[in-house]
C-alpha positions in Angstrom: 25.4 -19.2 9.6 23.7 -19.0 6.1 25.2 -17.6 3.3 24.0 -14.3 2.2 22.4 -12.7 -0.8 22.1 -9.4 -0.6 20.1 -7.4 -3.8 20.5 -3.9 -4.3 19.2 -1.0 -6.2 22.2 -0.3 -9.4 21.1 3.0 -9.1 20.2 4.2 -5.4 22.4 1.2 -3.9 18.8 0.6 -1.2 17.9 -2.7 -0.5 15.1 -4.3 -2.8 12.7 -6.4 -1.0 10.5 -8.7 -2.8 13.0 -10.6 -5.2 12.7 -14.2 -6.0 15.7 -16.1 -5.8 16.0 -19.7 -6.8 18.4 -22.5 -7.3 18.1 -24.8 -10.3 16.1 -27.4 -8.5 13.7 -24.9 -7.8 14.4 -23.9 -4.0 13.2 -20.5 -4.0 12.6 -17.6 -1.4 12.2 -13.7 -1.6 14.5 -11.2 -0.1 13.3 -9.4 3.3 13.2 -5.5 3.7 16.6 -5.0 4.4 17.4 -7.3 0.5 18.5 -9.8 1.9 18.0 -14.1 1.6 19.5 -16.6 3.7 20.8 -19.2 1.7 21.5 -22.6 4.0 20.5 -25.5 2.0 22.0 -28.7 3.4 23.8 -30.4 0.5 24.1 -27.6 -1.7 26.5 -25.5 1.2 30.4 -25.1 -0.4 28.8 -25.8 -3.7 29.4 -23.3 -6.7 25.3 -22.4 -7.3 23.4 -20.5 -9.8 20.5 -18.5 -8.3 18.0 -17.3 -10.6 17.5 -13.5 -9.6 13.6 -12.1 -10.5 10.9 -9.5 -9.2 8.1 -7.3 -10.2 10.1 -4.2 -12.1 13.8 -5.3 -11.9 15.7 -7.7 -13.8 19.2 -8.5 -12.8 22.1 -8.8 -15.8 22.1 -11.7 -18.7 24.8 -13.8 -19.1 25.4 -15.1 -22.9 22.4 -17.3 -22.6 20.1 -14.9 -21.3 20.4 -16.3 -17.9 19.4 -13.6 -15.5 21.6 -14.2 -12.1 24.6 -15.2 -10.2 26.9 -18.3 -9.6 28.8 -18.0 -6.5 30.2 -20.9 -4.1 27.4 -20.7 -1.2 29.8 -21.0 2.1 28.7 -21.0 5.1 29.0 -17.1 6.5 29.5 -16.2 3.3 28.0 -12.8 1.2 27.7 -11.7 -2.1 25.3 -8.8 -3.1 24.0 -8.3 -6.5 23.0 -5.4 -8.1 19.2 -4.9 -10.3 18.4 -2.4 -12.6 15.2 -0.9 -12.3 12.8 -1.0 -14.8 9.8 0.4 -12.5 9.8 4.6 -12.2 8.6 3.9 -9.0 11.0 2.3 -6.1 10.1 -0.4 -4.1 11.1 0.1 -0.5 9.5 -2.5 1.9 6.7 -4.4 2.9 4.6 -2.7 5.4 2.6 -5.2 7.3 2.8 -9.1 7.8 5.0 -11.3 9.5 8.7 -11.7 8.8 9.6 -8.3 7.1 13.2 -9.4 8.2 13.2 -12.5 8.8 16.3 -13.3 6.7 18.1 -10.5 8.5 16.9 -12.4 12.0 18.8 -15.8 10.6 21.8 -13.9 9.8 21.8 -12.6 13.4 21.7 -9.6 12.1 20.1 -6.6 14.7 16.7 -5.9 13.9 15.0 -2.3 13.4 11.7 -1.8 14.9 9.6 -3.1 17.8 8.2 -6.0 16.6 9.8 -6.9 13.2 9.0 -10.5 12.6 5.0 -10.4 14.0 3.0 -7.8 15.6 -0.3 -8.1 16.9 -0.6 -11.8 15.4 -0.8 -10.1 11.6 -0.1 -12.0 8.7 -1.8 -10.0 6.0 -4.4 -7.5 5.6 -6.0 -5.9 3.1 -6.6 -2.0 2.0 -5.0 0.5 4.1 -6.6 4.3 4.9 -4.9 7.0 7.1 -6.0 9.9 9.3 -4.2 12.1 11.8 -6.2 12.8 15.1 -5.5 13.3 18.8 -1.7 14.0 18.1 -1.2 10.5 16.5 -1.3 8.8 13.0 -4.4 6.5 12.5 -4.4 3.9 10.4 -7.1 1.1 9.3 -7.4 -2.2 7.1 -9.5 -4.7 5.8 -10.1 -8.3 6.7 -7.0 -9.6 8.4 -5.3 -12.9 8.7 -3.8 -14.4 11.5 -1.3 -17.2 12.4 -4.0 -19.8 14.3 -7.0 -20.3 11.7 -7.6 -19.5 8.1 -10.4 -17.0 9.6 -8.8 -13.7 10.8 -10.5 -10.2 11.9 -13.5 -9.4 9.2 -14.5 -6.2 11.3 -11.5 -3.6 10.3 -7.9 -3.4 12.2 -7.0 -0.4 13.7 -3.3 0.9 14.6 -1.7 4.4 15.9 1.9 5.3 15.1 3.8 8.7 16.3 3.5 11.7 13.9 4.9 11.3 10.2 8.8 11.8 10.2 9.0 11.0 14.0 10.9 7.9 15.3 8.5 5.0 14.3 7.1 6.6 11.5 9.5 7.1 8.8 9.1 5.5 5.2 12.7 4.3 4.8 12.9 3.3 8.5 10.2 0.6 10.6 6.4 1.6 11.1 6.3 0.4 14.4 2.2 0.3 14.2 0.7 0.2 17.8 -2.9 -2.2 17.3 -6.0 -2.2 19.0 -6.1 -6.2 20.3 -8.2 -8.2 21.6 -7.8 -9.8 25.3 -5.8 -13.1 23.0 -3.4 -10.4 21.4 -4.7 -10.6 18.0 -6.2 -7.5 16.5 -9.7 -6.6 17.5 -12.6 -5.2 15.1 -13.0 -2.3 16.3 -16.5 -2.0 13.6 -18.8 -4.5 15.1 -21.6 -3.5 13.4 -24.4 -6.3 13.8 -25.7 -8.1 10.3 -24.2 -10.6 8.5 -20.6 -10.7 6.8 -17.8 -8.5 7.2 -17.6 -4.2 8.3 -15.1 -2.7 5.7 -14.1 1.1 6.7 -12.8 3.6 4.1 -13.1 7.2 3.4 -11.7 8.2 6.8 -11.0 11.8 8.1 -10.8 13.6 10.3 -13.1 17.1 11.0 -13.8 20.0 13.2 -17.2 20.8 14.5 -18.5 24.5 15.3 -17.3 24.2 18.6 -13.7 23.3 17.3 -13.6 19.7 18.7 -12.2 17.0 16.4 -13.7 14.0 15.4 -12.2 10.7 14.0 -14.8 9.9 10.9 -15.7 7.1 7.8 -17.9 5.7 6.0 -18.7 1.9 6.7 -20.1 -1.2 4.1 -21.4 -4.5 5.2 -20.4 -6.9 3.0 -22.2 -10.2 2.2 -20.7 -12.9 -0.5 -17.7 -11.8 -2.2 -18.8 -8.1 -3.0 -22.2 -7.4 -1.9 -22.7 -3.9 -0.3 -26.2 -4.8 2.0 -25.4 -1.3 4.0 -23.4 1.3 4.0 -23.6 4.6 6.1 -21.3 7.2 8.0 -19.2 5.9 11.6 -17.3 7.6 14.5 -14.6 6.7 16.6 -15.6 6.6 20.0 -11.9 6.8 22.0 -13.5 5.6 25.4 -14.8 2.5 24.2 -11.7 2.0 21.4 -14.5 1.4 18.6 -16.8 3.0 15.8 -20.0 3.7 16.3 -22.9 4.0 13.6 -23.8 7.7 13.3 -26.2 7.1 9.6 -27.4 4.6 7.5 -27.6 5.9 3.6 -31.1 4.7 2.0 -30.4 1.6 -0.2 -30.7 3.6 -3.3 -27.6 5.9 -2.4 -25.4 6.9 -5.0 -23.6 9.5 -3.5 -21.5 8.9 -0.3 -18.0 9.5 0.7 -16.2 6.7 -0.9 -12.0 6.5 -1.2 -9.7 8.9 0.5 -9.9 12.2 1.5 -7.8 15.4 0.6 -8.7 19.3 1.2 -8.9 22.0 -1.4 -9.7 25.2 0.3 -13.1 25.2 2.2 -13.4 22.0 0.6 -13.3 18.3 1.5 -12.6 15.9 -1.4 -13.2 12.5 -1.5 -11.7 10.4 -4.5 -10.6 7.2 -6.1 -8.7 7.7 -9.1 -10.1 10.8 -9.4 -12.3 13.4 -6.8 -16.1 11.9 -6.8 -17.8 14.0 -4.2 -17.2 17.5 -2.4 -18.6 19.3 0.8 -17.9 21.7 3.3 -15.2 21.1 5.3 -16.5 20.6 8.6 -18.5 18.0 10.9 -21.7 18.9 10.3 -21.6 18.7 6.8 -20.1 15.5 6.9 -23.5 14.2 8.7 -25.9 15.5 6.4 -26.2 14.0 2.5 -28.4 16.8 1.8 -25.5 19.0 1.0 -22.9 16.2 -0.6 -22.2 17.7 -4.1 -21.4 15.4 -7.2 -17.6 16.0 -8.7 -17.7 15.4 -12.2 -14.2 15.1 -12.8 -12.7 15.4 -16.5 -11.0 12.6 -17.1 -10.3 10.9 -19.9 -6.8 9.1 -19.3 -4.8 7.9 -21.9 -1.4 6.1 -22.1 1.8 9.4 -22.1 4.1 7.5 -24.9 1.2 5.4 -27.4 -2.2 7.4 -26.4 -3.6 4.2 -25.6 -6.9 4.8 -23.6 -6.3 3.7 -19.7 -9.2 2.3 -17.6 -8.5 3.7 -13.9 -9.5 1.8 -10.5 -9.0 3.0 -7.6 -6.1 5.1 -6.2 -5.8 8.3 -4.8 -5.6 12.1 -4.9 -3.0 14.9 -3.5 -1.5 18.3 -3.8 1.9 18.3 -4.5 3.9 21.8 -3.5 7.1 20.8 -6.2 4.8 20.1 -9.2 2.4 22.7 -7.8 -0.5 20.2 -9.5 -2.7 17.5 -8.4 -1.7 13.9 -8.9 -3.4 10.9 -8.6 -1.5 7.5 -8.4 -4.1 4.8 -9.1 -4.2 1.1 -10.5 -4.6 0.4 -14.3 -7.8 -1.8 -14.5 -7.2 -4.6 -17.4 -3.5 -3.8 -18.0 -0.7 -6.3 -18.4 -1.4 -7.8 -15.5 -5.4 -7.1 -14.2 -4.8 -4.7 -11.5 -1.5 -5.3 -11.2 -0.3 -1.4 -12.9 0.5 1.8 -11.0 0.2 4.8 -12.8 0.7 8.4 -12.6 -0.7 11.6 -13.3 -1.6 15.5 -12.5 -4.1 17.9 -13.1 -4.3 21.7 -12.2 -7.1 21.4 -10.5 -8.7 18.6 -8.4 -12.0 18.3 -11.2 -8.7 18.4 -13.9 -8.5 18.0 -16.7 -7.0 15.0 -16.3 -5.4 13.5 -19.6 -1.8 11.7 -19.8 -0.7 9.5 -17.5 2.4 7.3 -16.9 3.1 3.7 -16.1 5.5 3.6 -12.6 5.0 0.5 -11.3 4.2 -2.8 -12.5 3.4 -6.7 -10.8 3.7 -8.8 -13.1 0.7 -11.8 -13.2 0.0 -10.0 -9.5 -2.5 -7.6 -8.2 -1.3 -4.2 -6.5 -4.6 -2.8 -5.6 -6.0 0.3 -3.9 -3.1 2.4 -4.0 -2.7 5.3 -1.5 -0.2 8.4 -1.2 1.1 9.7 2.1 2.1 12.9 1.9 3.3 13.0 5.6 6.2 11.4 4.3 6.9 13.5 1.3 10.8 14.7 1.2 12.2 17.7 -0.6 9.3 20.2 -1.0 7.7 17.1 -2.6 9.4 15.6 -5.1 10.0 12.7 -3.3 6.4 11.5 -2.7 5.9 8.3 -1.2 2.4 5.4 -1.2 1.4 2.0 -0.7 -1.1 -0.9 -2.2 -1.9 -3.9 -1.3 0.0 -7.1 -3.2 -2.4 -10.1 -3.1 -3.2 -12.9 -5.9 -6.7 -11.8 -6.2 -8.1 -11.2 -9.0 -5.0 -12.1 -10.8 -5.6 -15.6 -11.6 -2.1 -16.4 -9.8 -2.2 -19.5 -7.7 1.2 -19.3 -6.1 1.0 -16.7 -3.7 4.7 -15.0 -2.6 5.7 -16.3 0.5 5.0 -14.0 3.4 4.3 -11.1 1.0 1.3 -11.9 -0.4 -2.1 -10.3 0.9 -0.2 -7.3 2.6 0.7 -3.7 2.1 3.9 -2.9 -0.2 5.9 1.1 -0.1 7.1 2.6 -2.9 8.7 5.7 -3.6 8.4 8.5 -6.7 11.0 10.6 -7.5 8.9 13.4 -9.8 12.5 14.6 -11.2 12.3 11.4 -12.8 12.6 12.3 -16.8 10.5 9.3 -17.7 7.7 11.5 -16.4 8.3 14.0 -18.4 5.7 12.8 -21.2 2.9 13.4 -18.5 3.3 17.5 -19.1 3.5 18.1 -22.8 
């Protein structure tokens, strides 16, 4: 039986995933969703072993030499718990996708949560999430997806459903049970197999009603050539019978105004936004199909760090209304921060168009990317005081040549308490 090292947040006492635990001779592993590492190194069992403990946005207590970790006798079946200080304002909760989310718990012989806690639909990793509620379920989509059997996986969008937010199987502090759309071989199927070279990426997914009241699950698609070149862009709609999306409209090549990012609603308006809104239209299916009625949104946004006043360049993100703050909240990645796309920022405004001014860093990822963060308003707790967001954790764009085992190229979920006093500078 391995020796178990449990790492918990010193304040919340919750397990902390994605913490690195490393011996003096560089044997390293990372905590799973229960905050555990199962250590079973022949030759070191029964010995006093030093474990250096580190992780994005957290730190262990330093000893007299400034070493951060613990020294403990690693006995079979033994267990130790280490509290770490959270430097992030946001709290890391769990990895949502990929294999081995509870790998160390499995090695310890523990009961595992969820229906497929170690490998679901052969998904090792996936890129960029979007969600919508349709036909009484939560629908989830992701971009390019990795598989165990070959370096090339699914490049035509991955799809899954879960119960509605808050129901069993779709709770942010528990296992989220994705029911993936799969091919005959058990791996996920591409649900947007549109003709043409390169991957098909979907985004801006939203459920709309037409004049008769019927629901439509729709999205924007892009055909990608090379690293990031868009060769075709248009609108598409999910066909429940075929369990695939079908094209609805192809935009002219010179189109610059189209639904992008994540959708949200305000009265009669349907908005699409990244860090701030870029487009709005009447909230119905007929308007979505008619680009002539799209309205560009000129957001009043000049982001600066709330403490230093330093200008902040926003990358992708999402905007939602928060009933606890009675403000519009943007959570976005900073471009060119202490890590190029690894810093996550919080801002708020009285209206979707702004003014957006001060922002606060709520999560950091040292020399690592955490891009395309998306809020989950359906998970919000305590009247909106506790909010949740996820993003893609990857070495892409970071120049980091040491991907985190199991975690790289996957979705990580964070919780943010809006009562945290460190957010106060945004409101001054």
